[in-house]
C-alpha positions in Angstrom: -16.7 18.1 -5.1 -13.0 18.2 -5.8 -11.2 14.8 -5.7 -9.6 16.0 -2.4 -12.9 16.9 -0.8 -14.4 13.6 -2.0 -11.6 11.4 -0.3 -11.5 13.4 2.9 -15.3 13.3 3.2 -15.2 9.5 2.7 -12.4 8.9 5.2 -14.4 10.9 7.8 -17.4 8.5 7.2 -19.7 10.9 5.5 -21.2 10.1 2.0 -19.5 12.2 -0.7 -21.0 12.8 -4.2 -19.6 9.5 -5.4 -17.2 6.7 -4.3 -13.6 7.9 -4.7 -11.5 6.0 -7.2 -7.8 5.0 -7.4 -5.8 2.1 -8.7 -2.4 0.4 -8.8 -0.6 -1.2 -11.7 2.8 -2.4 -12.9 5.0 -0.2 -15.1 4.0 -2.2 -18.1 0.3 -1.5 -17.5 1.0 2.1 -16.7 2.8 2.5 -20.0 -0.1 1.1 -22.0 -2.7 3.2 -20.1 -0.6 6.3 -20.7 -0.6 5.5 -24.4 -4.4 5.1 -24.4 -5.0 8.4 -22.7 -2.5 10.2 -24.9 0.2 10.8 -22.3 3.1 8.5 -23.3 6.0 8.8 -20.9 3.8 10.7 -18.3 4.8 11.0 -14.7 3.0 8.4 -12.6 0.9 11.1 -10.8 0.0 12.9 -14.1 -1.2 9.6 -15.4 -3.3 9.0 -12.3 -5.0 12.4 -12.7 -5.7 11.7 -16.3 -7.3 8.4 -15.4 -9.6 10.2 -13.0 -8.1 9.0 -9.7 -9.2 11.0 -6.6 -6.3 9.8 -4.4 -2.7 9.8 -5.9 -0.7 7.0 -4.5 1.8 5.3 -6.8 5.0 6.6 -5.1 6.4 4.6 -2.2 9.8 4.9 -0.4 11.7 3.3 2.4 13.0 -0.2 2.4 10.4 -1.0 -0.3 12.8 0.8 -2.6 14.7 -2.5 -2.7 12.4 -3.5 -5.6 13.3 -0.5 -7.7 16.4 -0.9 -10.0 17.2 2.8 -9.8 17.6 2.5 -6.0 20.2 -0.3 -6.3 23.8 -0.6 -7.3 24.4 -2.9 -10.3 27.1 -5.5 -9.6 27.4 -7.8 -12.6 24.1 -9.6 -12.8 23.2 -8.6 -9.2 21.4 -5.5 -7.8 22.4 -4.5 -4.3 20.6 -1.8 -2.2 21.9 0.2 0.7 20.5 -2.4 3.2 22.7 -5.1 1.7 19.8 -7.0 0.1 20.9 -8.8 -3.2 18.5 -9.3 -6.1 18.5 -10.6 -9.7 16.3 -9.4 -12.5 13.7 -12.1 -13.4 11.8 -11.8 -16.7 8.2 -12.8 -17.2 5.7 -12.5 -20.1 5.3 -8.8 -20.5 8.0 -7.4 -18.2 10.5 -8.2 -15.4 11.0 -7.7 -11.7 13.7 -7.9 -9.1 13.8 -11.1 -7.0 15.7 -11.2 -3.7 18.4 -13.9 -3.7 20.4 -13.1 -0.6 19.6 -11.4 2.8 22.3 -9.5 4.7 21.3 -11.1 8.1 20.9 -14.7 7.0 23.9 -15.4 9.2 22.8 -14.1 12.6 26.4 -13.3 13.5 26.3 -10.4 11.0 23.8 -8.5 13.3 26.5 -7.3 15.7 28.1 -5.2 13.0 25.0 -4.4 10.9 24.1 -0.7 10.4 20.9 0.7 9.0 21.3 3.3 6.3 20.9 6.9 7.5 17.8 8.1 5.7 18.9 11.7 5.5 22.0 10.6 3.6 20.4 8.4 1.0 20.6 10.0 -2.4 17.6 8.3 -3.9 15.5 9.3 -0.9 16.5 12.9 -1.3 15.4 12.7 -5.0 12.1 11.1 -4.0 11.4 13.6 -1.3 11.8 16.3 -4.0 9.2 14.4 -6.1 6.7 14.4 -3.2 7.3 18.1 -2.6 6.6 18.7 -6.3 3.5 16.5 -6.1 2.1 18.4 -3.1 2.8 21.7 -4.9 1.1 20.6 -8.1 -1.8 18.5 -6.9 -2.1 19.0 -3.2 -5.0 21.5 -3.4 -7.1 19.4 -5.8 -6.2 15.8 -4.8 -5.2 13.8 -1.7 -1.5 12.9 -1.8 -0.4 9.5 -0.3 3.1 8.9 0.9 3.9 5.2 1.0 6.3 3.8 3.6 5.5 0.1 3.1 7.3 -3.1 4.2 7.5 -1.1 7.4 8.5 -3.6 10.0 7.6 -7.3 9.4 8.3 -7.4 5.7 11.5 -5.3 6.2 12.6 -7.9 8.7 11.9 -10.6 6.2 13.9 -8.8 3.6 16.9 -8.5 5.9 16.8 -12.0 7.6 14.7 -14.1 5.3 11.0 -15.0 5.9 11.5 -18.5 7.4 14.3 -17.3 9.6 12.4 -14.3 11.0 9.3 -16.4 11.8 11.5 -18.9 13.6 13.3 -16.1 15.4 10.1 -15.0 17.0 10.2 -18.2 19.0 14.0 -18.9 19.2 15.6 -15.4 19.2 12.8 -12.9 20.4 15.3 -10.3 21.7 17.0 -10.2 18.3 13.6 -9.7 16.7 12.8 -6.8 19.0 16.1 -5.1 18.3 15.8 -5.6 14.5 12.2 -4.4 14.4 13.1 -1.4 16.5 15.8 -0.5 13.9 13.2 -0.7 11.1 10.7 1.3 13.1 13.0 4.2 13.8 14.3 4.2 10.2 10.8 4.4 8.8 9.7 6.9 11.4 12.3 9.3 10.0 11.1 8.7 6.5 7.5 9.1 7.4 8.3 12.2 9.4 9.8 13.9 6.4 6.8 13.0 4.2 4.4 14.5 6.8 6.5 17.7 6.9 6.3 17.8 3.1 2.5 17.9 3.3 1.3 14.4 2.3 -2.3 13.9 3.4 -2.2 10.1 4.0 0.8 8.1 5.3 0.5 4.6 3.9 2.4 1.9 5.8 2.1 -1.8 5.8 3.2 -5.4 6.2 1.6 -8.4 4.8 0.4 -10.5 7.7 -2.2 -12.8 6.0 -2.4 -15.7 3.6 -5.5 -16.5 1.6 -7.2 -18.3 4.5 -5.3 -17.5 7.7 -2.7 -15.3 9.2 1.0 -15.9 8.5 1.8 -15.5 12.2 -0.5 -15.9 15.2 -2.5 -12.9 16.4 -0.5 -13.3 19.7 2.8 -12.9 17.9 1.5 -10.0 15.9 0.4 -8.3 19.1 3.8 -9.0 20.7 6.1 -7.8 17.9 4.1 -5.6 15.5 1.1 -3.8 17.3 3.2 -1.9 19.8 5.5 -0.6 17.1 2.7 0.6 14.8 1.1 2.2 17.9 4.4 4.0 18.5 4.6 5.2 14.9 1.0 6.4 14.8 1.3 8.3 18.1 4.7 9.9 17.3 3.7 10.8 13.7 0.5 12.5 15.0 2.6 14.6 17.2 4.1 16.1 14.1 0.7 16.8 12.5 -2.5 15.9 14.3 -4.6 15.6 11.1 -2.4 13.1 9.3 -4.4 10.1 8.1 -3.0 6.6 8.3 -3.6 3.8 5.8 -2.3 0.3 6.4 -1.7 -2.3 3.7 -1.9 -6.0 4.5 -2.9 -8.7 2.0 -4.8 -11.8 3.0 -6.9 -12.9 6.0 -6.2 -10.6 8.9 -9.8 -10.6 10.3 -8.6 -11.5 13.9 -6.5 -8.3 14.2 -8.8 -5.7 12.5 -10.0 -4.6 15.9 -6.4 -4.1 17.0 -5.8 -1.7 14.1 -8.8 0.3 15.3 -7.5 0.3 18.8 -4.3 2.0 17.8 -6.0 4.6 15.6 -5.8 3.3 12.0 -8.0 5.3 9.6 -8.0 3.1 6.4 -7.5 -0.6 5.9 -6.1 -1.7 2.5 -6.7 -3.8 0.3 -9.5 -5.9 1.8 -8.3 -8.8 -0.5 -11.4 -10.4 -2.1 -12.3 -13.8 -0.8 -10.1 -13.7 2.3 -12.4 -12.2 5.0 -16.1 -11.7 5.8 -16.4 -8.3 4.2 -19.9 -7.6 5.3 -19.0 -8.3 8.9 -16.0 -6.0 8.6 -18.2 -3.2 7.3 -20.9 -3.8 9.9 -18.6 -4.1 12.9 -15.9 -1.5 12.0 -17.4 0.7 9.3 -18.1 3.6 11.6 -14.4 3.8 12.7 -12.5 2.4 9.8 -12.5 3.2 6.1 -11.8 0.5 3.5 -9.7 0.9 0.4 -9.4 -1.7 -2.4 -11.7 -4.6 -2.9 -11.3 -5.5 -6.6 -9.8 -8.9 -7.4 -6.5 -8.9 -9.3 -6.0 -12.7 -9.0 -9.0 -13.6 -11.1 -11.4 -10.9 -12.2 -9.1 -8.3 -13.7 -6.6 -10.7 -15.4 -9.1 -13.5 -16.4 -12.6 -12.2 -16.2 -14.8 -10.5 -18.7 -15.8 -6.8 -18.6 -19.2 -7.9 -17.4 -17.5 -9.7 -14.5 -15.6 -6.5 -13.6 -18.8 -4.4 -13.7 -20.5 -6.9 -11.4 -17.7 -7.0 -9.0 -17.5 -3.2 -8.8 -21.2 -3.0 -8.1 -20.9 -5.7 -5.4 -18.0 -3.9 -3.7 -19.8 -0.6 -3.6 -22.9 -2.3 -2.2 -20.8 -4.1 0.5 -18.5 -1.3 1.6 -20.0 2.0 0.4 -22.9 2.9 2.7 -22.4 6.1 4.6 -19.0 6.7 3.1 -15.8 5.0 4.3 -14.9 3.3 1.0 -12.3 4.1 -1.7 -12.5 1.6 -4.6 -9.3 0.2 -6.1 -7.8 -3.0 -7.3 -6.5 -5.0 -4.4 -2.9 -4.9 -5.7 -1.0 -4.0 -8.9 -2.7 -4.9 -12.2 -0.3 -7.2 -13.9 0.3 -7.6 -17.7 -2.2 -10.2 -19.0 -4.2 -10.6 -22.2 -7.4 -9.1 -20.6 -5.9 -6.7 -18.0 -6.1 -3.5 -20.1 -9.7 -4.1 -21.3 -10.8 -5.0 -17.8 -9.0 -2.1 -16.3 -10.9 0.3 -18.6 -14.1 -1.5 -17.7 -13.3 -1.0 -14.0 -13.0 2.8 -14.5 -16.2 2.9 -16.5 -18.1 0.9 -13.8 -16.8 3.1 -11.0 -18.2 6.2 -12.7 -21.4 4.6 -13.8 -22.4 3.1 -10.4 -20.5 5.1 -7.8 -22.8 8.1 -7.3 -24.2 8.4 -3.8 -28.0 8.5 -3.3 -29.6 8.5 0.1 -26.3 7.6 1.8 -25.3 4.7 -0.4 -23.8 4.2 -4.0 -26.4 3.9 -6.7 -25.0 0.5 -7.7 
Protein backbone atom coordinates (compact mmCIF):
# COMPACT_ATOMS: atom_id res chain seq x y z
CA UNK A 1 0.00 0.00 0.00
CA UNK A 2 1.05 3.60 -0.52
CA UNK A 3 0.99 5.85 2.54
CA UNK A 4 -2.09 7.56 1.10
CA UNK A 5 -3.96 4.30 0.62
CA UNK A 6 -2.97 3.19 4.13
CA UNK A 7 -4.42 6.27 5.83
CA UNK A 8 -7.62 6.36 3.77
CA UNK A 9 -8.24 2.66 4.40
CA UNK A 10 -7.75 3.28 8.12
CA UNK A 11 -10.07 6.28 8.28
CA UNK A 12 -12.76 4.22 6.56
CA UNK A 13 -12.45 1.56 9.28
CA UNK A 14 -10.83 -1.19 7.26
CA UNK A 15 -7.53 -2.79 8.33
CA UNK A 16 -4.65 -1.62 6.10
CA UNK A 17 -1.33 -3.44 5.78
CA UNK A 18 0.01 -1.70 8.92
CA UNK A 19 -0.94 1.08 11.32
CA UNK A 20 -0.30 4.49 9.72
CA UNK A 21 2.39 6.58 11.38
CA UNK A 22 2.82 10.30 11.87
CA UNK A 23 4.27 12.58 14.56
CA UNK A 24 4.62 16.16 15.78
CA UNK A 25 7.68 17.94 17.18
CA UNK A 26 9.08 21.36 18.02
CA UNK A 27 11.45 23.10 15.57
CA UNK A 28 14.40 22.12 17.76
CA UNK A 29 13.51 18.41 17.57
CA UNK A 30 12.81 18.71 13.83
CA UNK A 31 16.27 20.20 13.30
CA UNK A 32 17.97 17.33 15.14
CA UNK A 33 15.90 14.67 13.34
CA UNK A 34 16.72 16.29 9.99
CA UNK A 35 20.42 16.09 10.86
CA UNK A 36 20.09 12.41 11.77
CA UNK A 37 18.36 11.46 8.51
CA UNK A 38 20.81 13.54 6.46
CA UNK A 39 18.45 16.35 5.46
CA UNK A 40 19.66 19.43 7.37
CA UNK A 41 17.46 22.41 6.65
CA UNK A 42 14.77 20.24 5.04
CA UNK A 43 11.23 21.50 4.52
CA UNK A 44 8.95 20.14 7.24
CA UNK A 45 7.03 17.88 4.85
CA UNK A 46 10.22 16.54 3.23
CA UNK A 47 11.41 15.63 6.72
CA UNK A 48 8.11 13.89 7.50
CA UNK A 49 8.41 11.80 4.35
CA UNK A 50 12.02 10.91 5.18
CA UNK A 51 10.91 9.77 8.65
CA UNK A 52 8.31 7.48 7.11
CA UNK A 53 5.15 9.40 7.97
CA UNK A 54 2.04 8.29 6.10
CA UNK A 55 0.09 11.47 6.87
CA UNK A 56 1.80 14.86 6.42
CA UNK A 57 0.54 17.36 8.96
CA UNK A 58 3.06 19.88 10.32
CA UNK A 59 1.60 22.95 8.59
CA UNK A 60 -1.20 24.86 10.38
CA UNK A 61 -2.70 28.26 9.58
CA UNK A 62 -5.38 30.64 10.84
CA UNK A 63 -5.34 32.38 14.22
CA UNK A 64 -2.86 29.70 15.38
CA UNK A 65 -0.30 31.67 13.35
CA UNK A 66 -0.08 33.95 16.38
CA UNK A 67 2.60 31.57 17.74
CA UNK A 68 4.81 31.90 14.65
CA UNK A 69 7.32 34.80 14.78
CA UNK A 70 7.24 35.18 11.00
CA UNK A 71 3.49 35.92 11.16
CA UNK A 72 3.98 38.80 13.60
CA UNK A 73 5.25 42.35 13.42
CA UNK A 74 8.24 42.98 15.70
CA UNK A 75 7.75 46.06 17.89
CA UNK A 76 10.66 46.40 20.28
CA UNK A 77 10.56 43.32 22.49
CA UNK A 78 6.97 42.56 21.48
CA UNK A 79 5.47 40.51 18.66
CA UNK A 80 2.06 41.67 17.40
CA UNK A 81 -0.10 39.75 14.94
CA UNK A 82 -2.94 40.95 12.72
CA UNK A 83 -5.52 40.05 15.38
CA UNK A 84 -3.85 42.46 17.82
CA UNK A 85 -2.52 39.75 20.16
CA UNK A 86 0.77 40.79 21.81
CA UNK A 87 3.50 38.28 22.70
CA UNK A 88 7.04 38.16 24.04
CA UNK A 89 9.70 35.59 23.28
CA UNK A 90 10.33 33.32 26.26
CA UNK A 91 13.49 31.18 26.31
CA UNK A 92 13.66 27.67 27.74
CA UNK A 93 16.33 25.00 27.84
CA UNK A 94 16.80 24.07 24.19
CA UNK A 95 14.73 26.74 22.47
CA UNK A 96 12.16 29.51 22.85
CA UNK A 97 8.49 30.20 22.24
CA UNK A 98 6.11 33.16 22.03
CA UNK A 99 3.97 33.76 25.12
CA UNK A 100 0.87 35.95 24.94
CA UNK A 101 1.07 38.99 27.21
CA UNK A 102 -1.94 41.04 26.08
CA UNK A 103 -5.29 40.32 24.43
CA UNK A 104 -7.01 42.91 22.21
CA UNK A 105 -10.44 42.40 23.80
CA UNK A 106 -9.41 42.37 27.47
CA UNK A 107 -11.39 45.60 27.71
CA UNK A 108 -14.84 44.61 26.47
CA UNK A 109 -15.47 48.14 25.19
CA UNK A 110 -12.97 47.42 22.40
CA UNK A 111 -15.41 44.93 20.84
CA UNK A 112 -17.62 47.61 19.25
CA UNK A 113 -14.77 48.73 16.96
CA UNK A 114 -12.90 45.42 16.60
CA UNK A 115 -12.44 44.03 13.08
CA UNK A 116 -11.24 40.58 12.14
CA UNK A 117 -8.49 40.38 9.53
CA UNK A 118 -9.69 39.63 6.00
CA UNK A 119 -8.09 36.25 5.29
CA UNK A 120 -7.74 36.88 1.54
CA UNK A 121 -5.65 39.98 2.28
CA UNK A 122 -3.22 38.44 4.79
CA UNK A 123 0.22 38.21 3.18
CA UNK A 124 1.44 35.30 5.33
CA UNK A 125 -1.73 33.33 4.52
CA UNK A 126 -1.14 33.80 0.80
CA UNK A 127 2.39 32.44 1.28
CA UNK A 128 1.11 29.49 3.29
CA UNK A 129 -1.62 28.71 0.76
CA UNK A 130 1.14 28.50 -1.85
CA UNK A 131 3.02 26.07 0.42
CA UNK A 132 -0.05 23.83 0.66
CA UNK A 133 -0.52 23.99 -3.09
CA UNK A 134 3.10 22.88 -3.54
CA UNK A 135 2.63 20.09 -0.97
CA UNK A 136 -0.43 18.73 -2.76
CA UNK A 137 1.39 18.83 -6.09
CA UNK A 138 4.50 17.13 -4.66
CA UNK A 139 3.04 14.55 -2.29
CA UNK A 140 -0.72 14.50 -2.85
CA UNK A 141 -0.67 11.31 -4.92
CA UNK A 142 1.48 9.36 -2.48
CA UNK A 143 0.50 10.74 0.95
CA UNK A 144 -2.49 12.20 2.76
CA UNK A 145 -2.11 15.98 3.18
CA UNK A 146 -3.53 17.59 6.33
CA UNK A 147 -4.51 21.26 6.44
CA UNK A 148 -4.55 22.56 10.01
CA UNK A 149 -6.99 25.32 11.05
CA UNK A 150 -6.66 24.90 14.81
CA UNK A 151 -7.56 27.22 17.71
CA UNK A 152 -10.70 27.43 15.62
CA UNK A 153 -13.27 28.95 17.97
CA UNK A 154 -12.80 28.44 21.73
CA UNK A 155 -9.03 28.90 21.80
CA UNK A 156 -9.32 31.77 19.33
CA UNK A 157 -11.76 33.45 21.71
CA UNK A 158 -9.35 32.85 24.60
CA UNK A 159 -6.55 34.46 22.59
CA UNK A 160 -8.63 37.55 21.85
CA UNK A 161 -10.32 38.01 25.24
CA UNK A 162 -8.22 36.01 27.72
CA UNK A 163 -9.10 32.57 29.06
CA UNK A 164 -10.61 33.58 32.41
CA UNK A 165 -12.58 36.37 30.79
CA UNK A 166 -14.14 34.24 28.05
CA UNK A 167 -15.16 31.51 30.50
CA UNK A 168 -16.87 34.11 32.72
CA UNK A 169 -18.43 35.73 29.65
CA UNK A 170 -20.29 32.52 28.87
CA UNK A 171 -22.35 33.22 32.00
CA UNK A 172 -22.26 37.02 32.17
CA UNK A 173 -22.09 38.12 28.51
CA UNK A 174 -23.41 35.22 26.41
CA UNK A 175 -24.53 37.41 23.50
CA UNK A 176 -21.02 38.82 23.18
CA UNK A 177 -19.60 35.29 23.21
CA UNK A 178 -21.96 34.24 20.42
CA UNK A 179 -20.94 37.26 18.32
CA UNK A 180 -17.22 36.74 18.93
CA UNK A 181 -17.38 33.03 18.15
CA UNK A 182 -19.40 33.70 15.00
CA UNK A 183 -16.61 36.00 13.83
CA UNK A 184 -13.99 33.30 14.44
CA UNK A 185 -16.19 30.67 12.79
CA UNK A 186 -16.61 32.68 9.60
CA UNK A 187 -12.93 33.67 9.50
CA UNK A 188 -11.81 30.04 9.78
CA UNK A 189 -14.49 28.88 7.37
CA UNK A 190 -12.87 31.00 4.67
CA UNK A 191 -9.40 29.67 5.51
CA UNK A 192 -10.59 26.05 5.52
CA UNK A 193 -12.53 26.62 2.28
CA UNK A 194 -9.33 27.69 0.56
CA UNK A 195 -7.44 24.63 1.85
CA UNK A 196 -10.19 22.31 0.59
CA UNK A 197 -10.08 23.99 -2.81
CA UNK A 198 -6.29 23.50 -2.88
CA UNK A 199 -6.77 19.75 -2.44
CA UNK A 200 -5.92 18.84 1.16
CA UNK A 201 -7.38 15.47 2.17
CA UNK A 202 -8.00 16.15 5.86
CA UNK A 203 -9.08 19.42 7.45
CA UNK A 204 -7.73 19.51 11.00
CA UNK A 205 -9.52 21.89 13.34
CA UNK A 206 -9.56 22.03 17.10
CA UNK A 207 -9.98 23.66 20.48
CA UNK A 208 -8.69 22.27 23.76
CA UNK A 209 -11.74 21.59 25.93
CA UNK A 210 -10.30 19.24 28.57
CA UNK A 211 -7.91 19.24 31.50
CA UNK A 212 -6.18 16.10 32.72
CA UNK A 213 -9.23 14.84 34.62
CA UNK A 214 -12.25 16.91 33.58
CA UNK A 215 -13.56 19.31 31.00
CA UNK A 216 -12.53 22.98 31.10
CA UNK A 217 -16.16 23.98 30.58
CA UNK A 218 -19.31 22.00 31.19
CA UNK A 219 -20.71 19.78 28.43
CA UNK A 220 -23.80 22.03 28.50
CA UNK A 221 -21.73 25.14 27.74
CA UNK A 222 -19.77 23.26 25.07
CA UNK A 223 -23.04 22.20 23.41
CA UNK A 224 -24.38 25.75 23.62
CA UNK A 225 -21.41 27.67 22.25
CA UNK A 226 -19.20 25.22 20.34
CA UNK A 227 -21.14 22.25 18.97
CA UNK A 228 -23.50 24.27 16.70
CA UNK A 229 -20.55 26.12 15.17
CA UNK A 230 -18.52 22.98 14.47
CA UNK A 231 -21.67 21.48 12.99
CA UNK A 232 -22.01 24.52 10.73
CA UNK A 233 -18.39 24.31 9.63
CA UNK A 234 -18.56 20.58 8.85
CA UNK A 235 -21.80 20.95 6.87
CA UNK A 236 -20.65 23.97 4.89
CA UNK A 237 -17.18 22.61 4.16
CA UNK A 238 -18.69 19.34 2.94
CA UNK A 239 -20.74 21.32 0.44
CA UNK A 240 -17.45 22.37 -1.13
CA UNK A 241 -16.14 18.80 -1.36
CA UNK A 242 -18.17 15.89 -0.07
CA UNK A 243 -15.19 13.59 0.54
CA UNK A 244 -13.23 15.99 2.76
CA UNK A 245 -12.21 14.27 6.02
CA UNK A 246 -12.42 16.11 9.35
CA UNK A 247 -10.01 15.65 12.25
CA UNK A 248 -10.49 17.44 15.56
CA UNK A 249 -7.81 18.18 18.14
CA UNK A 250 -8.67 18.57 21.81
CA UNK A 251 -6.34 17.70 24.65
CA UNK A 252 -7.45 16.24 27.94
CA UNK A 253 -10.62 14.63 29.24
CA UNK A 254 -13.47 15.15 26.77
CA UNK A 255 -15.19 11.79 27.16
CA UNK A 256 -18.63 13.37 27.87
CA UNK A 257 -18.74 14.99 24.40
CA UNK A 258 -17.20 12.32 22.16
CA UNK A 259 -20.69 11.22 21.16
CA UNK A 260 -21.48 14.82 20.18
CA UNK A 261 -18.51 14.82 17.81
CA UNK A 262 -19.87 11.68 16.20
CA UNK A 263 -23.31 13.31 15.91
CA UNK A 264 -21.97 16.19 13.80
CA UNK A 265 -19.92 14.00 11.48
CA UNK A 266 -16.39 14.04 12.85
CA UNK A 267 -14.12 11.42 11.27
CA UNK A 268 -10.97 11.50 13.44
CA UNK A 269 -10.41 12.43 17.11
CA UNK A 270 -6.95 13.64 18.12
CA UNK A 271 -4.87 13.18 20.28
CA UNK A 272 -6.60 10.80 22.74
CA UNK A 273 -4.28 12.15 25.45
CA UNK A 274 -2.93 9.22 27.50
CA UNK A 275 -4.33 8.80 30.98
CA UNK A 276 -7.24 11.20 30.51
CA UNK A 277 -10.06 8.94 29.29
CA UNK A 278 -11.19 5.32 29.20
CA UNK A 279 -9.54 4.48 25.90
CA UNK A 280 -10.92 0.97 25.63
CA UNK A 281 -14.45 2.24 26.17
CA UNK A 282 -13.93 4.86 23.45
CA UNK A 283 -12.76 2.25 20.99
CA UNK A 284 -15.58 -0.16 21.88
CA UNK A 285 -18.36 2.45 21.78
CA UNK A 286 -17.24 4.68 18.93
CA UNK A 287 -14.60 2.72 17.03
CA UNK A 288 -16.93 1.81 14.15
CA UNK A 289 -17.72 5.50 13.50
CA UNK A 290 -14.68 7.40 14.72
CA UNK A 291 -10.99 6.97 13.98
CA UNK A 292 -8.39 7.81 16.64
CA UNK A 293 -5.12 9.64 15.99
CA UNK A 294 -2.38 9.99 18.62
CA UNK A 295 -2.04 8.07 21.86
CA UNK A 296 1.67 8.30 22.78
CA UNK A 297 2.50 10.15 25.98
CA UNK A 298 4.64 13.28 25.58
CA UNK A 299 4.32 14.25 29.24
CA UNK A 300 6.22 11.26 30.61
CA UNK A 301 7.10 8.41 28.24
CA UNK A 302 8.84 10.32 25.44
CA UNK A 303 10.76 12.88 27.54
CA UNK A 304 11.50 10.77 30.63
CA UNK A 305 10.98 7.09 29.81
CA UNK A 306 13.35 4.50 28.42
CA UNK A 307 13.27 3.10 24.88
CA UNK A 308 11.73 -0.04 26.38
CA UNK A 309 8.95 2.10 27.89
CA UNK A 310 8.30 3.62 24.48
CA UNK A 311 8.10 0.23 22.79
CA UNK A 312 5.70 -1.03 25.46
CA UNK A 313 3.46 2.00 25.06
CA UNK A 314 3.39 1.71 21.26
CA UNK A 315 2.34 -1.92 21.56
CA UNK A 316 -0.34 -1.07 24.12
CA UNK A 317 -1.77 1.75 21.97
CA UNK A 318 -1.94 -0.52 18.93
CA UNK A 319 -3.66 -3.23 20.94
CA UNK A 320 -6.16 -0.71 22.38
CA UNK A 321 -7.08 1.24 19.25
CA UNK A 322 -5.89 -0.75 16.25
CA UNK A 323 -8.43 -3.53 15.68
CA UNK A 324 -10.27 -3.30 12.34
CA UNK A 325 -8.46 -0.11 11.39
CA UNK A 326 -9.41 3.30 12.69
CA UNK A 327 -6.06 4.18 14.33
CA UNK A 328 -3.24 6.50 13.26
CA UNK A 329 -0.40 6.40 15.77
CA UNK A 330 1.38 9.58 16.83
CA UNK A 331 2.69 11.37 19.86
CA UNK A 332 -0.16 13.19 21.58
CA UNK A 333 1.47 16.59 21.03
CA UNK A 334 4.78 18.13 19.98
CA UNK A 335 7.89 16.28 21.14
CA UNK A 336 9.82 18.82 23.23
CA UNK A 337 13.60 19.14 23.65
CA UNK A 338 14.69 16.89 26.51
CA UNK A 339 17.69 14.71 27.23
CA UNK A 340 15.83 11.53 26.16
CA UNK A 341 13.47 12.89 23.52
CA UNK A 342 15.54 12.09 20.42
CA UNK A 343 16.45 8.53 21.45
CA UNK A 344 12.87 7.84 22.46
CA UNK A 345 11.49 9.33 19.25
CA UNK A 346 13.72 7.01 17.24
CA UNK A 347 12.53 4.11 19.41
CA UNK A 348 8.95 5.18 18.66
CA UNK A 349 9.51 4.95 14.90
CA UNK A 350 11.20 1.56 15.25
CA UNK A 351 8.38 0.15 17.37
CA UNK A 352 5.70 1.44 15.00
CA UNK A 353 7.31 -0.46 12.13
CA UNK A 354 8.11 -3.56 14.16
CA UNK A 355 4.68 -4.06 15.70
CA UNK A 356 2.27 -2.21 13.42
CA UNK A 357 1.63 -4.85 10.75
CA UNK A 358 -1.98 -6.07 10.57
CA UNK A 359 -2.77 -9.77 10.89
CA UNK A 360 -6.35 -11.02 11.05
CA UNK A 361 -7.77 -7.52 11.49
CA UNK A 362 -5.48 -6.33 14.29
CA UNK A 363 -1.88 -5.10 14.65
CA UNK A 364 0.62 -7.85 15.34
CA UNK A 365 1.70 -6.10 18.57
